[in-house]
Jmol script that loads the backbone (N, CA, C; Angstrom):
load data "model"
ATOM      1  N   UNK A   1      86.660 170.537 215.233  1.00  0.00           N
ATOM      2  CA  UNK A   1      85.692 169.818 216.031  1.00  0.00           C
ATOM      3  C   UNK A   1      85.687 170.328 217.472  1.00  0.00           C
ATOM      4  N   UNK A   2      86.866 170.623 217.982  1.00  0.00           N
ATOM      5  CA  UNK A   2      86.970 171.108 219.353  1.00  0.00           C
ATOM      6  C   UNK A   2      86.233 172.438 219.507  1.00  0.00           C
ATOM      7  N   UNK A   3      86.406 173.334 218.518  1.00  0.00           N
ATOM      8  CA  UNK A   3      85.714 174.625 218.554  1.00  0.00           C
ATOM      9  C   UNK A   3      84.200 174.414 218.588  1.00  0.00           C
ATOM     10  N   UNK A   4      83.727 173.487 217.791  1.00  0.00           N
ATOM     11  CA  UNK A   4      82.291 173.195 217.730  1.00  0.00           C
ATOM     12  C   UNK A   4      81.783 172.705 219.082  1.00  0.00           C
ATOM     13  N   UNK A   5      82.510 171.790 219.696  1.00  0.00           N
ATOM     14  CA  UNK A   5      82.097 171.250 220.990  1.00  0.00           C
ATOM     15  C   UNK A   5      82.067 172.324 222.070  1.00  0.00           C
ATOM     16  N   UNK A   6      83.071 173.166 222.090  1.00  0.00           N
ATOM     17  CA  UNK A   6      83.114 174.262 223.070  1.00  0.00           C
ATOM     18  C   UNK A   6      81.943 175.207 222.842  1.00  0.00           C
ATOM     19  N   UNK A   7      81.698 175.553 221.591  1.00  0.00           N
ATOM     20  CA  UNK A   7      80.594 176.457 221.261  1.00  0.00           C
ATOM     21  C   UNK A   7      79.252 175.861 221.676  1.00  0.00           C
ATOM     22  N   UNK A   8      79.047 174.589 221.375  1.00  0.00           N
ATOM     23  CA  UNK A   8      77.779 173.937 221.706  1.00  0.00           C
ATOM     24  C   UNK A   8      77.591 173.826 223.220  1.00  0.00           C
ATOM     25  N   UNK A   9      78.653 173.531 223.951  1.00  0.00           N
ATOM     26  CA  UNK A   9      78.566 173.483 225.415  1.00  0.00           C
ATOM     27  C   UNK A   9      78.221 174.850 225.982  1.00  0.00           C
ATOM     28  N   UNK A  10      78.842 175.885 225.446  1.00  0.00           N
ATOM     29  CA  UNK A  10      78.574 177.252 225.892  1.00  0.00           C
ATOM     30  C   UNK A  10      77.135 177.649 225.593  1.00  0.00           C
ATOM     31  N   UNK A  11      76.673 177.302 224.406  1.00  0.00           N
ATOM     32  CA  UNK A  11      75.308 177.632 224.030  1.00  0.00           C
ATOM     33  C   UNK A  11      74.305 176.884 224.901  1.00  0.00           C
ATOM     34  N   UNK A  12      74.581 175.631 225.180  1.00  0.00           N
ATOM     35  CA  UNK A  12      73.700 174.846 226.044  1.00  0.00           C
ATOM     36  C   UNK A  12      73.610 175.473 227.433  1.00  0.00           C
ATOM     37  N   UNK A  13      74.742 175.899 227.972  1.00  0.00           N
ATOM     38  CA  UNK A  13      74.747 176.549 229.288  1.00  0.00           C
ATOM     39  C   UNK A  13      73.961 177.854 229.255  1.00  0.00           C
ATOM     40  N   UNK A  14      74.085 178.602 228.171  1.00  0.00           N
ATOM     41  CA  UNK A  14      73.338 179.858 228.054  1.00  0.00           C
ATOM     42  C   UNK A  14      71.841 179.615 227.926  1.00  0.00           C
ATOM     43  N   UNK A  15      71.455 178.573 227.231  1.00  0.00           N
ATOM     44  CA  UNK A  15      70.031 178.248 227.130  1.00  0.00           C
ATOM     45  C   UNK A  15      69.453 177.911 228.509  1.00  0.00           C
ATOM     46  N   UNK A  16      70.217 177.226 229.326  1.00  0.00           N
ATOM     47  CA  UNK A  16      69.781 176.924 230.693  1.00  0.00           C
ATOM     48  C   UNK A  16      69.626 178.225 231.483  1.00  0.00           C
ATOM     49  N   UNK A  17      70.566 179.142 231.319  1.00  0.00           N
ATOM     50  CA  UNK A  17      70.474 180.444 231.994  1.00  0.00           C
ATOM     51  C   UNK A  17      69.257 181.231 231.513  1.00  0.00           C
ATOM     52  N   UNK A  18      69.012 181.232 230.219  1.00  0.00           N
ATOM     53  CA  UNK A  18      67.846 181.938 229.679  1.00  0.00           C
ATOM     54  C   UNK A  18      66.560 181.357 230.244  1.00  0.00           C
ATOM     55  N   UNK A  19      66.500 180.035 230.326  1.00  0.00           N
ATOM     56  CA  UNK A  19      65.316 179.397 230.906  1.00  0.00           C
ATOM     57  C   UNK A  19      65.106 179.848 232.347  1.00  0.00           C
ATOM     58  N   UNK A  20      66.181 179.905 233.109  1.00  0.00           N
ATOM     59  CA  UNK A  20      66.088 180.335 234.506  1.00  0.00           C
ATOM     60  C   UNK A  20      65.629 181.789 234.604  1.00  0.00           C
ATOM     61  N   UNK A  21      66.142 182.630 233.717  1.00  0.00           N
ATOM     62  CA  UNK A  21      65.727 184.041 233.717  1.00  0.00           C
ATOM     63  C   UNK A  21      64.250 184.178 233.362  1.00  0.00           C
ATOM     64  N   UNK A  22      63.790 183.411 232.379  1.00  0.00           N
ATOM     65  CA  UNK A  22      62.382 183.479 231.990  1.00  0.00           C
ATOM     66  C   UNK A  22      61.477 182.977 233.111  1.00  0.00           C
ATOM     67  N   UNK A  23      61.884 181.918 233.788  1.00  0.00           N
ATOM     68  CA  UNK A  23      61.109 181.412 234.928  1.00  0.00           C
ATOM     69  C   UNK A  23      61.050 182.462 236.023  1.00  0.00           C
ATOM     70  N   UNK A  24      62.180 183.110 236.288  1.00  0.00           N
ATOM     71  CA  UNK A  24      62.216 184.165 237.310  1.00  0.00           C
ATOM     72  C   UNK A  24      61.312 185.330 236.914  1.00  0.00           C
ATOM     73  N   UNK A  25      61.314 185.697 235.642  1.00  0.00           N
ATOM     74  CA  UNK A  25      60.466 186.788 235.174  1.00  0.00           C
ATOM     75  C   UNK A  25      58.990 186.430 235.329  1.00  0.00           C
ATOM     76  N   UNK A  26      58.645 185.202 234.980  1.00  0.00           N
ATOM     77  CA  UNK A  26      57.250 184.774 235.118  1.00  0.00           C
ATOM     78  C   UNK A  26      56.819 184.743 236.576  1.00  0.00           C
ATOM     79  N   UNK A  27      57.736 184.395 237.455  1.00  0.00           N
ATOM     80  CA  UNK A  27      57.385 184.331 238.880  1.00  0.00           C
ATOM     81  C   UNK A  27      57.197 185.720 239.487  1.00  0.00           C
ATOM     82  N   UNK A  28      57.701 186.740 238.825  1.00  0.00           N
ATOM     83  CA  UNK A  28      57.567 188.112 239.307  1.00  0.00           C
ATOM     84  C   UNK A  28      56.221 188.745 238.952  1.00  0.00           C
ATOM     85  N   UNK A  29      55.373 188.069 238.237  1.00  0.00           N
ATOM     86  CA  UNK A  29      54.126 188.658 237.754  1.00  0.00           C
ATOM     87  C   UNK A  29      53.307 189.252 238.889  1.00  0.00           C
ATOM     88  N   UNK A  30      53.329 188.625 240.045  1.00  0.00           N
ATOM     89  CA  UNK A  30      52.552 189.137 241.182  1.00  0.00           C
ATOM     90  C   UNK A  30      53.090 190.479 241.669  1.00  0.00           C
ATOM     91  N   UNK A  31      54.356 190.745 241.419  1.00  0.00           N
ATOM     92  CA  UNK A  31      54.978 191.989 241.868  1.00  0.00           C
ATOM     93  C   UNK A  31      54.725 193.169 240.918  1.00  0.00           C
ATOM     94  N   UNK A  32      54.354 192.865 239.700  1.00  0.00           N
ATOM     95  CA  UNK A  32      54.154 193.911 238.698  1.00  0.00           C
ATOM     96  C   UNK A  32      52.810 194.598 238.960  1.00  0.00           C
ATOM     97  N   UNK A  33      52.820 195.911 238.827  1.00  0.00           N
ATOM     98  CA  UNK A  33      51.584 196.664 239.037  1.00  0.00           C
ATOM     99  C   UNK A  33      50.508 196.154 238.090  1.00  0.00           C
ATOM    100  N   UNK A  34      49.287 196.135 238.576  1.00  0.00           N
ATOM    101  CA  UNK A  34      48.201 195.522 237.806  1.00  0.00           C
ATOM    102  C   UNK A  34      48.027 196.129 236.413  1.00  0.00           C
ATOM    103  N   UNK A  35      48.228 197.428 236.282  1.00  0.00           N
ATOM    104  CA  UNK A  35      48.048 198.053 234.974  1.00  0.00           C
ATOM    105  C   UNK A  35      49.167 197.672 233.990  1.00  0.00           C
ATOM    106  N   UNK A  36      50.238 197.091 234.479  1.00  0.00           N
ATOM    107  CA  UNK A  36      51.349 196.721 233.608  1.00  0.00           C
ATOM    108  C   UNK A  36      51.458 195.208 233.405  1.00  0.00           C
ATOM    109  N   UNK A  37      50.594 194.429 234.055  1.00  0.00           N
ATOM    110  CA  UNK A  37      50.701 192.971 233.983  1.00  0.00           C
ATOM    111  C   UNK A  37      50.549 192.448 232.559  1.00  0.00           C
ATOM    112  N   UNK A  38      49.591 192.961 231.838  1.00  0.00           N
ATOM    113  CA  UNK A  38      49.359 192.481 230.476  1.00  0.00           C
ATOM    114  C   UNK A  38      50.578 192.779 229.597  1.00  0.00           C
ATOM    115  N   UNK A  39      51.113 193.975 229.726  1.00  0.00           N
ATOM    116  CA  UNK A  39      52.307 194.332 228.948  1.00  0.00           C
ATOM    117  C   UNK A  39      53.496 193.458 229.340  1.00  0.00           C
ATOM    118  N   UNK A  40      53.670 193.253 230.641  1.00  0.00           N
ATOM    119  CA  UNK A  40      54.764 192.425 231.140  1.00  0.00           C
ATOM    120  C   UNK A  40      54.640 191.001 230.608  1.00  0.00           C
ATOM    121  N   UNK A  41      53.458 190.427 230.721  1.00  0.00           N
ATOM    122  CA  UNK A  41      53.242 189.065 230.214  1.00  0.00           C
ATOM    123  C   UNK A  41      53.500 188.968 228.718  1.00  0.00           C
ATOM    124  N   UNK A  42      53.109 189.997 227.991  1.00  0.00           N
ATOM    125  CA  UNK A  42      53.343 190.028 226.554  1.00  0.00           C
ATOM    126  C   UNK A  42      54.843 189.995 226.253  1.00  0.00           C
ATOM    127  N   UNK A  43      55.607 190.792 226.999  1.00  0.00           N
ATOM    128  CA  UNK A  43      57.060 190.814 226.814  1.00  0.00           C
ATOM    129  C   UNK A  43      57.670 189.449 227.148  1.00  0.00           C
ATOM    130  N   UNK A  44      57.245 188.866 228.258  1.00  0.00           N
ATOM    131  CA  UNK A  44      57.794 187.580 228.674  1.00  0.00           C
ATOM    132  C   UNK A  44      57.421 186.485 227.664  1.00  0.00           C
ATOM    133  N   UNK A  45      56.205 186.504 227.160  1.00  0.00           N
ATOM    134  CA  UNK A  45      55.797 185.539 226.128  1.00  0.00           C
ATOM    135  C   UNK A  45      56.647 185.705 224.866  1.00  0.00           C
ATOM    136  N   UNK A  46      56.899 186.947 224.500  1.00  0.00           N
ATOM    137  CA  UNK A  46      57.725 187.227 223.323  1.00  0.00           C
ATOM    138  C   UNK A  46      59.149 186.695 223.537  1.00  0.00           C
ATOM    139  N   UNK A  47      59.668 186.849 224.756  1.00  0.00           N
ATOM    140  CA  UNK A  47      60.991 186.307 225.064  1.00  0.00           C
ATOM    141  C   UNK A  47      60.979 184.778 224.930  1.00  0.00           C
ATOM    142  N   UNK A  48      59.903 184.163 225.359  1.00  0.00           N
ATOM    143  CA  UNK A  48      59.777 182.713 225.215  1.00  0.00           C
ATOM    144  C   UNK A  48      59.796 182.288 223.755  1.00  0.00           C
ATOM    145  N   UNK A  49      59.133 183.070 222.910  1.00  0.00           N
ATOM    146  CA  UNK A  49      59.142 182.776 221.471  1.00  0.00           C
ATOM    147  C   UNK A  49      60.551 182.892 220.899  1.00  0.00           C
ATOM    148  N   UNK A  50      61.278 183.938 221.318  1.00  0.00           N
ATOM    149  CA  UNK A  50      62.652 184.119 220.853  1.00  0.00           C
ATOM    150  C   UNK A  50      63.544 182.976 221.329  1.00  0.00           C
ATOM    151  N   UNK A  51      63.319 182.542 222.565  1.00  0.00           N
ATOM    152  CA  UNK A  51      64.089 181.433 223.118  1.00  0.00           C
ATOM    153  C   UNK A  51      63.805 180.157 222.320  1.00  0.00           C
ATOM    154  N   UNK A  52      62.550 179.947 221.943  1.00  0.00           N
ATOM    155  CA  UNK A  52      62.195 178.782 221.139  1.00  0.00           C
ATOM    156  C   UNK A  52      62.889 178.814 219.785  1.00  0.00           C
ATOM    157  N   UNK A  53      62.980 179.998 219.190  1.00  0.00           N
ATOM    158  CA  UNK A  53      63.691 180.151 217.917  1.00  0.00           C
ATOM    159  C   UNK A  53      65.165 179.829 218.059  1.00  0.00           C
ATOM    160  N   UNK A  54      65.744 180.277 219.159  1.00  0.00           N
ATOM    161  CA  UNK A  54      67.148 179.981 219.412  1.00  0.00           C
ATOM    162  C   UNK A  54      67.351 178.479 219.633  1.00  0.00           C
ATOM    163  N   UNK A  55      66.421 177.857 220.310  1.00  0.00           N
ATOM    164  CA  UNK A  55      66.512 176.413 220.545  1.00  0.00           C
ATOM    165  C   UNK A  55      66.442 175.642 219.227  1.00  0.00           C
ATOM    166  N   UNK A  56      65.617 176.099 218.307  1.00  0.00           N
ATOM    167  CA  UNK A  56      65.530 175.456 216.990  1.00  0.00           C
ATOM    168  C   UNK A  56      66.865 175.557 216.259  1.00  0.00           C
ATOM    169  N   UNK A  57      67.499 176.717 216.331  1.00  0.00           N
ATOM    170  CA  UNK A  57      68.817 176.886 215.706  1.00  0.00           C
ATOM    171  C   UNK A  57      69.850 175.993 216.382  1.00  0.00           C
ATOM    172  N   UNK A  58      69.754 175.882 217.701  1.00  0.00           N
ATOM    173  CA  UNK A  58      70.667 175.024 218.459  1.00  0.00           C
ATOM    174  C   UNK A  58      70.547 173.578 217.969  1.00  0.00           C
ATOM    175  N   UNK A  59      69.324 173.130 217.769  1.00  0.00           N
ATOM    176  CA  UNK A  59      69.119 171.767 217.263  1.00  0.00           C
ATOM    177  C   UNK A  59      69.710 171.600 215.864  1.00  0.00           C
ATOM    178  N   UNK A  60      69.564 172.639 215.031  1.00  0.00           N
ATOM    179  CA  UNK A  60      70.163 172.592 213.693  1.00  0.00           C
ATOM    180  C   UNK A  60      71.676 172.459 213.804  1.00  0.00           C
ATOM    181  N   UNK A  61      72.260 173.225 214.720  1.00  0.00           N
ATOM    182  CA  UNK A  61      73.704 173.162 214.897  1.00  0.00           C
ATOM    183  C   UNK A  61      74.151 171.780 215.354  1.00  0.00           C
ATOM    184  N   UNK A  62      73.366 171.159 216.203  1.00  0.00           N
ATOM    185  CA  UNK A  62      73.710 169.816 216.684  1.00  0.00           C
ATOM    186  C   UNK A  62      73.753 168.808 215.543  1.00  0.00           C
ATOM    187  N   UNK A  63      72.902 168.998 214.557  1.00  0.00           N
ATOM    188  CA  UNK A  63      72.760 168.038 213.468  1.00  0.00           C
ATOM    189  C   UNK A  63      73.645 168.348 212.261  1.00  0.00           C
ATOM    190  N   UNK A  64      74.304 169.496 212.271  1.00  0.00           N
ATOM    191  CA  UNK A  64      75.033 169.962 211.096  1.00  0.00           C
ATOM    192  C   UNK A  64      76.538 169.876 211.328  1.00  0.00           C
ATOM    193  N   UNK A  65      77.255 169.624 210.280  1.00  0.00           N
ATOM    194  CA  UNK A  65      78.719 169.532 210.320  1.00  0.00           C
ATOM    195  C   UNK A  65      79.311 170.374 209.198  1.00  0.00           C
ATOM    196  N   UNK A  66      80.594 170.597 209.295  1.00  0.00           N
ATOM    197  CA  UNK A  66      81.353 171.222 208.217  1.00  0.00           C
ATOM    198  C   UNK A  66      81.035 172.696 208.001  1.00  0.00           C
ATOM    199  N   UNK A  67      81.162 173.079 206.755  1.00  0.00           N
ATOM    200  CA  UNK A  67      81.000 174.488 206.374  1.00  0.00           C
ATOM    201  C   UNK A  67      79.599 175.010 206.697  1.00  0.00           C
ATOM    202  N   UNK A  68      78.585 174.191 206.496  1.00  0.00           N
ATOM    203  CA  UNK A  68      77.203 174.604 206.784  1.00  0.00           C
ATOM    204  C   UNK A  68      77.034 174.944 208.262  1.00  0.00           C
ATOM    205  N   UNK A  69      77.759 174.256 209.139  1.00  0.00           N
ATOM    206  CA  UNK A  69      77.693 174.525 210.568  1.00  0.00           C
ATOM    207  C   UNK A  69      78.073 175.977 210.848  1.00  0.00           C
ATOM    208  N   UNK A  70      79.126 176.440 210.191  1.00  0.00           N
ATOM    209  CA  UNK A  70      79.566 177.826 210.402  1.00  0.00           C
ATOM    210  C   UNK A  70      78.522 178.829 209.912  1.00  0.00           C
ATOM    211  N   UNK A  71      77.855 178.516 208.810  1.00  0.00           N
ATOM    212  CA  UNK A  71      76.800 179.396 208.300  1.00  0.00           C
ATOM    213  C   UNK A  71      75.640 179.493 209.284  1.00  0.00           C
ATOM    214  N   UNK A  72      75.226 178.351 209.824  1.00  0.00           N
ATOM    215  CA  UNK A  72      74.123 178.342 210.793  1.00  0.00           C
ATOM    216  C   UNK A  72      74.554 179.026 212.085  1.00  0.00           C
ATOM    217  N   UNK A  73      75.815 178.864 212.450  1.00  0.00           N
ATOM    218  CA  UNK A  73      76.354 179.484 213.669  1.00  0.00           C
ATOM    219  C   UNK A  73      76.189 181.006 213.616  1.00  0.00           C
ATOM    220  N   UNK A  74      76.423 181.594 212.473  1.00  0.00           N
ATOM    221  CA  UNK A  74      76.285 183.051 212.330  1.00  0.00           C
ATOM    222  C   UNK A  74      74.843 183.473 212.617  1.00  0.00           C
ATOM    223  N   UNK A  75      73.884 182.794 212.033  1.00  0.00           N
ATOM    224  CA  UNK A  75      72.475 183.110 212.294  1.00  0.00           C
ATOM    225  C   UNK A  75      72.100 182.873 213.745  1.00  0.00           C
ATOM    226  N   UNK A  76      72.677 181.844 214.329  1.00  0.00           N
ATOM    227  CA  UNK A  76      72.412 181.541 215.737  1.00  0.00           C
ATOM    228  C   UNK A  76      72.927 182.654 216.632  1.00  0.00           C
ATOM    229  N   UNK A  77      74.092 183.163 216.331  1.00  0.00           N
ATOM    230  CA  UNK A  77      74.677 184.235 217.140  1.00  0.00           C
ATOM    231  C   UNK A  77      73.828 185.505 217.078  1.00  0.00           C
ATOM    232  N   UNK A  78      73.244 185.769 215.934  1.00  0.00           N
ATOM    233  CA  UNK A  78      72.355 186.928 215.810  1.00  0.00           C
ATOM    234  C   UNK A  78      71.142 186.747 216.719  1.00  0.00           C
ATOM    235  N   UNK A  79      70.533 185.563 216.685  1.00  0.00           N
ATOM    236  CA  UNK A  79      69.389 185.282 217.558  1.00  0.00           C
ATOM    237  C   UNK A  79      69.796 185.323 219.028  1.00  0.00           C
ATOM    238  N   UNK A  80      70.946 184.811 219.330  1.00  0.00           N
ATOM    239  CA  UNK A  80      71.478 184.774 220.682  1.00  0.00           C
ATOM    240  C   UNK A  80      71.619 186.194 221.230  1.00  0.00           C
ATOM    241  N   UNK A  81      72.267 187.059 220.447  1.00  0.00           N
ATOM    242  CA  UNK A  81      72.448 188.457 220.860  1.00  0.00           C
ATOM    243  C   UNK A  81      71.109 189.164 221.045  1.00  0.00           C
ATOM    244  N   UNK A  82      70.180 188.900 220.130  1.00  0.00           N
ATOM    245  CA  UNK A  82      68.860 189.521 220.211  1.00  0.00           C
ATOM    246  C   UNK A  82      68.122 189.089 221.477  1.00  0.00           C
ATOM    247  N   UNK A  83      68.151 187.805 221.772  1.00  0.00           N
ATOM    248  CA  UNK A  83      67.481 187.314 222.975  1.00  0.00           C
ATOM    249  C   UNK A  83      68.135 187.875 224.226  1.00  0.00           C
ATOM    250  N   UNK A  84      69.444 187.878 224.262  1.00  0.00           N
ATOM    251  CA  UNK A  84      70.163 188.395 225.421  1.00  0.00           C
ATOM    252  C   UNK A  84      69.811 189.867 225.668  1.00  0.00           C
ATOM    253  N   UNK A  85      69.804 190.657 224.607  1.00  0.00           N
ATOM    254  CA  UNK A  85      69.463 192.076 224.718  1.00  0.00           C
ATOM    255  C   UNK A  85      68.007 192.264 225.130  1.00  0.00           C
ATOM    256  N   UNK A  86      67.110 191.465 224.577  1.00  0.00           N
ATOM    257  CA  UNK A  86      65.692 191.576 224.907  1.00  0.00           C
ATOM    258  C   UNK A  86      65.420 191.223 226.364  1.00  0.00           C
ATOM    259  N   UNK A  87      66.097 190.206 226.874  1.00  0.00           N
ATOM    260  CA  UNK A  87      65.944 189.841 228.286  1.00  0.00           C
ATOM    261  C   UNK A  87      66.421 190.985 229.175  1.00  0.00           C
ATOM    262  N   UNK A  88      67.563 191.549 228.843  1.00  0.00           N
ATOM    263  CA  UNK A  88      68.101 192.659 229.639  1.00  0.00           C
ATOM    264  C   UNK A  88      67.160 193.862 229.615  1.00  0.00           C
ATOM    265  N   UNK A  89      66.629 194.194 228.446  1.00  0.00           N
ATOM    266  CA  UNK A  89      65.708 195.334 228.335  1.00  0.00           C
ATOM    267  C   UNK A  89      64.423 195.094 229.121  1.00  0.00           C
ATOM    268  N   UNK A  90      63.877 193.883 229.034  1.00  0.00           N
ATOM    269  CA  UNK A  90      62.654 193.572 229.750  1.00  0.00           C
ATOM    270  C   UNK A  90      62.894 193.594 231.253  1.00  0.00           C
ATOM    271  N   UNK A  91      64.004 193.031 231.689  1.00  0.00           N
ATOM    272  CA  UNK A  91      64.335 193.032 233.117  1.00  0.00           C
ATOM    273  C   UNK A  91      64.500 194.467 233.622  1.00  0.00           C
ATOM    274  N   UNK A  92      65.143 195.310 232.835  1.00  0.00           N
ATOM    275  CA  UNK A  92      65.349 196.697 233.236  1.00  0.00           C
ATOM    276  C   UNK A  92      64.017 197.472 233.288  1.00  0.00           C
ATOM    277  N   UNK A  93      63.188 197.262 232.284  1.00  0.00           N
ATOM    278  CA  UNK A  93      61.940 197.999 232.201  1.00  0.00           C
ATOM    279  C   UNK A  93      60.989 197.670 233.348  1.00  0.00           C
ATOM    280  N   UNK A  94      60.981 196.431 233.773  1.00  0.00           N
ATOM    281  CA  UNK A  94      60.009 196.014 234.778  1.00  0.00           C
ATOM    282  C   UNK A  94      60.656 195.705 236.142  1.00  0.00           C
ATOM    283  N   UNK A  95      61.757 196.323 236.430  1.00  0.00           N
ATOM    284  CA  UNK A  95      62.382 196.067 237.736  1.00  0.00           C
ATOM    285  C   UNK A  95      61.734 196.860 238.829  1.00  0.00           C
TER     286      UNK A  95
END
end "model"
wireframe off; spacefill off
backbone 0.3
color backbone group
């Protein structure tokens, strides 16, 4: 149970960080060259979709216990890594 609580607290903190990064990315739209704005917005929207998927998994984890929790945790970690990597790539590409 302790492992679950620590994991959920960590995930919650990361979701808050992801939200802050997405807000910061959206606020940068004025800085992006006009010919790249559509592409940038597309990337940021896609990141929002990935974040929503991760949030859905987070809710599943909150509601699940026992062995099934560990199974969902594995899928959540895959989404987590994907979102983290996608945010880093988008930030790097449009810096």
